[in-house]
N, C-alpha and C positions, 0 to 999 in steps of 0.2 A: 703769224706768231703774235704780233702786237694786238691784233683783234682778240685773240684768246686771252691775252693779258688784260685788256680792257674789260672783257666779260667777267673775269675773275675779280678784278678791282671793283667793278660795278656791283656785283653780287655781295662782295664783302662790305663795301661801304654802305650799301643799302641795308644790310643786316645790322651793321653798327649803328646807323641812324635810327632804325626801327626799335632797337633794343637798348643799346648802351647810352645813346644820346637823348632819348625822349624825355628823361627827367632833368636834363642839363640845359637843353636849348629851348628857345621859344618856338611857338608854332610856325612863325614866319621863317626862322632859321632852319627848322626841320624841313620845311617845304623846299627851301633852297638846296639843302643837302640832298633831298630826294630827287630834285631836278638834276643835279650833277651826277648822281648815281645812275639815274635812268639814262642820261645822255651817254655815259660810259657803256651801258648795256646795249643801247641801240647802235651806237657807232661801232662797238666791238663786233656785233653781229653783222653789220654792214661791211666792215673790213674783212671779216672772215669770208663772207660770200663773194665780195669783189676780188679778193686775192685768188680765189679759185677760178675766176673767169678770165682774168687778163694778166698777161705776163710781159707786155711791151715796156720799154724803158719809160715812155711817157706815162703809162698807167701806173707804174711803180712810183714815179715822182708825185703823181696826183694823190695816190694813197698815202704817201709819206706826208704830204701837206695836210690831208684830212686827219691823219694821226696826230700831227703837231697841233692842229687846231683843237682837237678833242682834248689833248693834254692841257693846253692853255685855258680852254673854256672851263672844264671841270675843276682843274686845280685852282683857278681863280675864284670860283664860287665857293669851293671848300675852304679856301684860305680866308675868305670874308666871313664865313660862318664862325 
């Protein structure tokens, strides 16, 4: 579920950066925004795939840690932009 949310957020934020923010942000900041969006997409796809493969409690905790790291990483970059 969270992986699908990351995919949606990554696609939406990528489109926002490519269209709405290109006249507002510098090239460096747009590059940072694109990095955060791409990370959301990649980790979203990884979480969707991993969720289908493993169901043990330890695997779920590991996936939750990955999800939390993804939120912290992408949100911190977007907040700095």
